[in-house]
C-alpha positions in Angstrom: 2.4 14.9 10.2 4.0 16.8 7.4 5.5 14.2 5.0 8.9 16.0 5.0 9.2 15.4 8.8 8.4 11.8 8.7 11.1 9.4 9.8 10.1 5.8 9.0 12.0 4.3 12.0 10.1 6.6 14.4 6.7 5.8 13.1 5.1 4.4 16.3 1.7 6.1 16.5 -0.8 7.1 13.9 0.1 10.8 14.0 3.7 9.9 13.1 2.4 8.9 9.6 2.5 11.3 6.7 -0.6 13.5 6.4 -2.1 12.3 9.6 -3.2 14.7 12.3 -5.5 14.2 15.3 -8.7 14.2 13.4 -7.8 11.5 10.8 -6.0 9.5 13.5 -9.4 9.3 15.4 -11.1 8.3 12.2 -8.6 5.5 11.8 -9.1 4.3 15.3 -12.8 4.4 14.8 -12.4 1.8 12.0 -10.1 -0.4 14.1 -6.7 0.9 12.9 -4.7 1.6 16.2 -1.1 1.6 15.0 0.8 2.2 11.8 1.5 -1.5 11.5 -2.2 -2.1 11.3 -2.2 -0.5 7.9 0.2 -3.1 6.3 -1.6 -5.0 3.6 -4.7 -2.9 3.8 -6.7 -1.7 0.8 -7.2 2.1 1.1 -10.5 2.0 -0.7 -11.8 -0.6 1.7 -10.7 1.5 4.6 -12.5 4.6 3.1 -15.7 2.6 2.4 -15.6 1.2 6.0 -15.2 4.7 7.4 -18.1 6.0 5.2 -20.3 3.0 6.4 -19.4 3.4 10.1 -20.0 7.1 10.0 -23.2 6.7 8.0 -22.1 9.4 5.5 -19.9 9.7 2.5 -16.6 11.2 3.5 -14.6 13.7 1.4 -12.8 11.8 -1.3 -9.6 13.5 -0.2 -9.7 11.2 2.8 -9.2 8.3 0.3 -6.1 10.2 -1.0 -4.8 10.3 2.6 -5.5 6.6 3.1 -3.7 5.9 -0.2 -0.7 7.9 1.0 -0.4 6.0 4.3 -0.9 2.5 3.0 1.6 3.2 0.3 4.1 4.5 2.9 3.5 1.4 5.1 4.3 -0.8 2.1 7.7 1.0 1.7 7.1 4.0 -0.4 8.6 7.4 0.4 6.3 9.8 2.3 4.3 12.0 -0.1 1.8 14.7 0.4 -1.8 13.4 0.1 -2.6 15.4 -3.0 0.1 13.5 -4.8 -2.5 10.6 -4.9 -5.5 12.7 -6.2 -5.0 12.0 -9.9 -4.5 8.3 -9.3 -7.7 8.2 -7.2 -9.7 10.1 -9.9 -8.5 7.7 -12.6 -9.3 4.6 -10.6 -12.5 5.5 -8.8 -15.4 7.7 -9.6 -17.3 9.5 -7.0 
């Protein structure tokens, strides 16, 4: 969902999260994340690594940006576009 349309109190399913559409929602379900609450306390890099492992291929690093955005949101941050996390990801992890 577009981050400007996200209403925290109405975040019930994965596609209610900022930056999450049907495709990434399926990826999250594939790695065991079924609801937004399942993201609380999760490490976005570990989620990304698990997705890469389960799919047996390296995923686009922008997926990590998306995972950073939704884990941050579920810890109380305001919803932001996924590319707001790109610089932070590039400084923290090298691909």
